[in-house]
C-alpha positions, 0 to 999 in steps of 0.5 A: 072474706077472711084470708089466712096468714101465709106460712113462711117456709124454710127452703134448702137447696144443697148438694154437689151439683150445679144450680142451687143459686140459680134455683133460688133466684128463680124462686125469688123471681117467681115470688117477685112476680107475685108481688112479694119483696125479695132480698138476696144476701150472698155470703160467698160470692162477690163477682158480677153474674147474670143473676145480679144483672137481672135482679138490678132490672127488677127494682127495689122489690128484688134486692141483692147484697153481695157481701162475700169475698169470693170462694175460700180456697186456702184454709189457713188463718190469714186467708180466712180473716177477710172472708170470715169478717165478711160472712159475720157482717152478712150474718149481722145484716140478715139479723137486721133485715129479717126483723125489718118487716120489709121482706117476704122472702130472704135468700141466703146464698151460699150460707151452707158453704159459710158454715162448712168453711167455719166462717159462721156457726151452724148454731147461728144459722139454726137461730135464724131459722128458729127466730124468723118471723112466721110469714117470711120465706127463708131460702138457704143455698150451698153445698153441704147443708148440715143435718140439723138445718135440713131437719128444720127445713120445710122443703129440701132439694139436693142438686147432684152432679152427674156430669159437668163440662169443667171435668173435661177442661171446659172453663166457666162460661158467661150465662151458664156458670155466672 
């Protein structure tokens, strides 16, 4: 029986609401559960998280590279140099890994944030999408996905904040925010 080649999708999780990374990791776990090999490259985050700890237990078929230096809060040139270099290195890593043939799904966590913070260019992300192997699923997360990226995607979900406990002074909680 002839099987059809899988079409790799471009999936975007964006919006100002919580849950973009969590949704992407959930999608990655679903793929892993079906025998797919998953790579997550985090462009901004570099801290310990529940997702990271869970992924470590899944073994080498679900790998996370934390390449970010944390969230960029100060936009002056000195503050940007470290995060910009880290994002550029993460982009180079994506370019290598996407061509390696090792992965069925690659999740680019907070790549949209890296673009809106000018850590990497929108053109570079569009080139990744255009040049990805046809069978690889590519998942892009982060607030503020650019219209051209959204246009190229096969599936786009927008998380919208309606209410968040942070607005009432509740600090980030283990197992909820990280």
